[in-house]
Structure formats: C-alpha cells, structure tokens
C-alpha positions as a printed NumPy array, in Angstrom:
array([[-12.198,  95.913,  31.865],
       [ -8.785,  95.331,  30.244],
       [ -8.229,  99.051,  29.694],
       [ -9.291,  99.769,  33.273],
       [ -6.743,  97.256,  34.6  ],
       [ -4.011,  98.733,  32.411],
       [ -4.941, 102.221,  33.61 ],
       [ -4.784, 101.136,  37.246],
       [ -1.358,  99.572,  36.726],
       [ -0.15 , 102.762,  35.022],
       [ -1.42 , 105.003,  37.839],
       [  0.096, 102.73 ,  40.513],
       [  3.442, 102.693,  38.675],
       [  3.379, 106.469,  38.349],
       [  2.679, 106.92 ,  42.071],
       [  5.55 , 104.558,  42.993],
       [  7.854, 106.382,  40.567],
       [  6.976, 109.8  ,  42.002],
       [  7.38 , 108.617,  45.593],
       [ 10.758, 107.045,  44.789],
       [ 11.976, 110.317,  43.275],
       [ 10.603, 112.552,  46.047],
       [ 13.442, 114.916,  47.025],
       [ 14.752, 114.74 ,  50.574],
       [ 14.113, 118.473,  50.992],
       [ 10.352, 117.828,  51.112],
       [ 10.827, 115.301,  53.92 ],
       [ 13.292, 117.449,  55.911],
       [ 10.941, 120.442,  55.799],
       [  8.265, 118.353,  57.525],
       [ 10.411, 116.899,  60.302],
       [  9.25 , 118.166,  63.739],
       [ 11.669, 120.37 ,  65.69 ],
       [ 14.5  , 118.332,  67.228],
       [ 16.202, 119.478,  70.453],
       [ 18.796, 116.877,  71.521],
       [ 20.52 , 117.959,  74.708],
       [ 18.164, 120.955,  74.976],
       [ 19.563, 122.703,  71.877],
       [ 17.886, 122.82 ,  68.443],
       [ 19.201, 120.582,  65.675],
       [ 18.923, 122.538,  62.43 ],
       [ 18.808, 120.605,  59.14 ],
       [ 19.203, 122.359,  55.776],
       [ 20.562, 122.025,  52.225],
       [ 19.109, 118.545,  51.654],
       [ 20.391, 116.678,  48.603],
       [ 19.245, 113.516,  46.848],
       [ 16.009, 111.48 ,  47.01 ],
       [ 14.378, 110.898,  50.409],
       [ 15.683, 107.333,  50.697],
       [ 19.346, 108.138,  49.933],
       [ 20.262, 111.679,  50.917],
       [ 22.421, 113.977,  52.986],
       [ 21.783, 117.31 ,  54.707],
       [ 23.75 , 120.015,  56.437],
       [ 23.35 , 119.742,  60.222],
       [ 24.017, 122.37 ,  62.891],
       [ 23.813, 121.815,  66.676],
       [ 25.128, 124.432,  69.103],
       [ 28.529, 125.424,  67.651],
       [ 28.949, 122.186,  65.671],
       [ 28.335, 121.985,  61.922],
       [ 28.645, 119.043,  59.563],
       [ 26.834, 116.682,  57.218],
       [ 24.292, 113.982,  58.04 ],
       [ 23.548, 111.318,  55.44 ],
       [ 21.2  , 108.344,  55.378],
       [ 20.221, 105.441,  53.179],
       [ 17.107, 103.282,  53.526],
       [ 17.967,  99.785,  54.796],
       [ 15.587,  97.097,  56.048],
       [ 16.709,  94.638,  58.738],
       [ 14.338,  91.764,  58.176],
       [ 10.828,  93.227,  58.51 ],
       [ 12.041,  96.341,  60.359],
       [ 12.475,  99.494,  58.279],
       [ 15.453, 101.692,  59.053],
       [ 18.287, 103.803,  57.74 ],
       [ 22.056, 103.64 ,  57.767],
       [ 23.187, 106.983,  59.201],
       [ 26.557, 108.703,  58.838],
       [ 27.526, 111.888,  60.685],
       [ 30.614, 113.997,  60.062],
       [ 31.282, 117.27 ,  61.917],
       [ 34.909, 118.25 ,  62.357],
       [ 36.551, 115.615,  64.567],
       [ 33.157, 114.119,  65.408],
       [ 32.406, 110.969,  63.431],
       [ 29.539, 108.516,  63.745],
       [ 27.761, 105.835,  61.751],
       [ 25.251, 103.089,  62.41 ],
       [ 21.761, 101.782,  61.769],
       [ 18.531, 103.212,  63.206],
       [ 15.256, 101.343,  62.821],
       [ 11.684, 101.78 ,  64.   ],
       [  8.684,  99.458,  64.192],
       [  5.349,  99.988,  65.908],
       [  6.662, 102.942,  67.874],
       [  9.785, 101.146,  69.146],
       [ 13.31 , 102.242,  68.215],
       [ 16.447, 100.194,  67.733],
       [ 20.061, 101.208,  67.112],
       [ 22.569,  98.638,  65.881],
       [ 26.3  ,  98.59 ,  65.137],
       [ 27.018, 102.221,  66.004],
       [ 30.596, 103.464,  65.883],
       [ 31.516, 106.998,  66.913],
       [ 34.52 , 109.161,  67.775],
       [ 33.6  , 112.088,  70.053],
       [ 36.1  , 114.809,  71.043],
       [ 35.789, 115.308,  74.805],
       [ 36.41 , 119.054,  74.391],
       [ 33.106, 119.329,  72.519],
       [ 31.264, 118.032,  75.599],
       [ 33.382, 119.717,  78.276],
       [ 32.621, 123.143,  76.813],
       [ 29.073, 122.695,  78.101],
       [ 30.313, 122.158,  81.691],
       [ 30.815, 125.354,  83.763],
       [ 34.39 , 125.777,  85.031],
       [ 35.454, 122.517,  83.417],
       [ 37.646, 121.498,  80.493],
       [ 39.103, 118.272,  79.13 ],
       [ 40.72 , 116.854,  76.034],
       [ 41.082, 113.414,  74.511],
       [ 38.593, 111.295,  72.589],
       [ 35.743, 108.981,  73.527],
       [ 35.28 , 105.952,  71.27 ],
       [ 31.752, 104.544,  71.222],
       [ 30.952, 101.051,  70.013],
       [ 27.256, 100.341,  70.457],
       [ 26.211,  96.849,  69.456],
       [ 22.542,  97.411,  70.245],
       [ 20.267,  99.879,  72.004],
       [ 16.524,  99.243,  71.889],
       [ 13.74 , 101.424,  73.277],
       [ 10.15 , 100.274,  73.771],
       [  7.478, 102.415,  75.438],
       [ 10.203, 104.92 ,  76.423],
       [ 12.129, 102.224,  78.29 ],
       [ 15.484, 100.684,  77.401],
       [ 14.855,  96.972,  76.869],
       [ 18.23 ,  96.009,  75.416],
       [ 21.687,  97.608,  75.561],
       [ 25.204,  96.42 ,  74.901],
       [ 28.367,  98.293,  73.975],
       [ 31.589,  99.985,  75.05 ],
       [ 32.554, 103.589,  75.795],
       [ 36.312, 104.082,  76.024],
       [ 38.286, 107.246,  76.822],
       [ 41.693, 107.719,  75.203],
       [ 43.13 , 109.59 ,  78.177],
       [ 44.002, 113.267,  78.44 ],
       [ 44.092, 116.285,  80.704],
       [ 41.126, 117.314,  82.854],
       [ 40.934, 120.858,  84.26 ],
       [ 38.523, 122.379,  86.784],
       [ 38.189, 125.631,  88.699],
       [ 41.001, 128.174,  88.439],
       [ 44.063, 125.946,  88.699],
       [ 42.913, 122.358,  89.202],
       [ 44.158, 119.849,  86.636],
       [ 45.13 , 116.202,  86.333],
       [ 46.429, 113.849,  83.699],
       [ 43.906, 111.029,  83.296],
       [ 44.937, 107.635,  81.863],
       [ 42.752, 105.698,  79.405],
       [ 39.427, 104.58 ,  80.896],
       [ 37.095, 101.766,  79.91 ],
       [ 33.306, 101.901,  79.937],
       [ 31.003,  98.895,  79.533],
       [ 27.296,  99.167,  78.757],
       [ 25.329,  96.076,  79.748],
       [ 21.729,  95.088,  80.337],
       [ 21.014,  94.137,  83.95 ],
       [ 17.778,  92.588,  85.228],
       [ 16.191,  95.969,  85.996],
       [ 17.68 ,  98.091,  83.216],
       [ 20.861,  99.249,  81.456],
       [ 24.061,  99.799,  83.4  ],
       [ 27.256, 101.694,  82.496],
       [ 30.405, 100.806,  84.43 ],
       [ 33.574, 102.912,  84.069],
       [ 36.852, 101.379,  85.234],
       [ 40.4  , 102.683,  85.566],
       [ 43.813, 101.333,  84.524],
       [ 43.886,  98.759,  87.355],
       [ 40.343,  97.637,  86.571],
       [ 39.041,  99.444,  89.663],
       [ 35.481, 100.739,  89.38 ],
       [ 35.294, 104.537,  89.143],
       [ 31.686, 105.294,  88.194],
       [ 28.509, 103.237,  88.027],
       [ 25.413, 104.599,  86.286],
       [ 22.121, 102.738,  85.928],
       [ 18.617, 103.426,  84.652],
       [ 15.698, 101.745,  86.419],
       [ 11.996, 102.646,  86.442],
       [ 12.756, 105.906,  84.586],
       [ 15.231, 106.941,  87.298],
       [ 18.9  , 107.598,  86.599],
       [ 21.269, 106.622,  89.42 ],
       [ 24.961, 107.558,  89.488],
       [ 27.568, 106.42 ,  92.016],
       [ 31.152, 107.727,  92.1  ],
       [ 33.785, 105.65 ,  93.917],
       [ 36.663, 107.124,  95.906],
       [ 38.973, 105.666,  93.252],
       [ 37.948, 108.496,  90.89 ],
       [ 39.073, 111.48 ,  93.045],
       [ 42.156, 109.428,  93.977],
       [ 42.944, 109.092,  90.289],
       [ 42.627, 112.876,  89.938],
       [ 44.956, 113.367,  92.883],
       [ 42.399, 115.244,  95.022],
       [ 41.85 , 112.46 ,  97.589],
       [ 44.289, 110.354,  99.551],
       [ 43.713, 107.349, 101.792],
       [ 40.455, 105.509, 102.308],
       [ 38.966, 102.546, 100.507],
       [ 38.887, 103.09 ,  96.702],
       [ 35.546, 101.263,  96.557],
       [ 33.812, 103.702,  98.942],
       [ 30.967, 105.683,  97.353],
       [ 31.773, 109.405,  97.716],
       [ 28.958, 110.773,  95.553],
       [ 25.422, 109.627,  94.757],
       [ 22.8  , 111.099,  92.479],
       [ 19.273, 110.037,  91.581],
       [ 17.022, 111.915,  89.203],
       [ 14.019, 111.158,  86.985],
       [ 14.887, 110.494,  83.361],
       [ 12.29 , 109.956,  80.675],
       [ 13.565, 108.873,  77.294],
       [ 11.69 , 110.66 ,  74.541],
       [ 11.28 , 109.144,  71.135],
       [ 13.525, 110.395,  68.342],
       [ 11.831, 113.013,  66.197]])
C-alpha cells in the first residue's frame, strides 16, 4: 500500500510537471479560428510555456506581438495580456468563468489611421486612448461596462476634397439600466454622438453639433438628431 501511494504521488507530480512545461505552441495550434472585425487573426511563432508566453500576431495589414501570463483574480482564472503592433499598444486582464467573460483595467493607444483605412472614401489621423475599467459579458449580453474613450484631435478627410480639423473629443462608457451607453462630447461639452446597446440591438444617434463641428452644417439646434441607426448586434464569445 505504501509503494502504491508513493507511485501515485510520483505519477501526479509528473503530470503536473509536464502540464506546467507544456509549450505555448501546442495550445496556439489548437485555438479555433479567430475573425475579429471579419478578418482572420493569425497567431504564429509561439514562445515560452503555455502560462507565460508570447506569439506573433497578424490581423489585416497589422503585425506585432501578443503576450500573456496566467493571473487569477480571486476564484476567476484569467491572463494579463499585452499587445504591441507598431503604434498600437494595449494591455489588460481577461478572465473567464462558467462561460462568462470579464475584462479589467485595459489601457490602449489606437492610431485612428489604422481604423479609417477600413472606411471607404474616408481618412483621419490622431490617436484614440482607451481606458476600460471593466467590461463583463454574460450569455452574450453586456452586464457591466465602465471606461473612457478619448480622441487626441486631428484632421478628418472625406470624399474628394472634404476635410476638417477636429479638436480633442471625450467619450464616456457607462452602464445604463437597459445596457451599456457610449457618449461622445465636444470641446464645449456638447453631445455629438450617443450609442447604446439594448436587447442585442445597437442604436446610434448623431447630433447636429457633429456636422457643425466639421463645418458642413450651419444654424439649427446643436442638440437636434440628424442621423439615427438601429441594427442587430450579437456579441460572440472570444475564441
């Protein structure tokens, strides 16, 4: 009986040792295809053990490195993620428990030009600074959200010769009674855009203050809604 117990302890220790040293490449090769924004995210050249590793990441015309380290928040398993791709920088914590997902303390710098290239007949420069305190998804619904999304200011171009110099803008992500809400305000604290997500429907309202800021509208009440959009939006689970 004593030798059996010792053998069981040895086998258990060996299994734990092998799992701890499992290379990240084995895990990356088994990750299902990821298509954020409709384009494939390609991961390759994984280095380190699965719990503390980094990989080369490619999405559209962006290439960089993605690293992670296992980190538990209480009883919730998760990873600290760091992304670096040219001028794009991001880091934060991502956790999952019982099919729910939670992001905490995310900081990111996103060049606007990287996004505007995907918009037909549109171009812009400047930087968006993201500070996401928390974003939690449960059953494909956002149940908690809080953060800021600020634009540094820059030049926006559209069509053949349309352009405008845009001042810094402030965005606030809050959790309303029926779902998350993003409010974008201008230099005089006037509301420019309001976006909300309720019952898996994305609603966007643009105030007259926005085209006035671009210099393409004069007169009228800045608070008037000049554009509305509603469309279904289902949030898929990461991975």
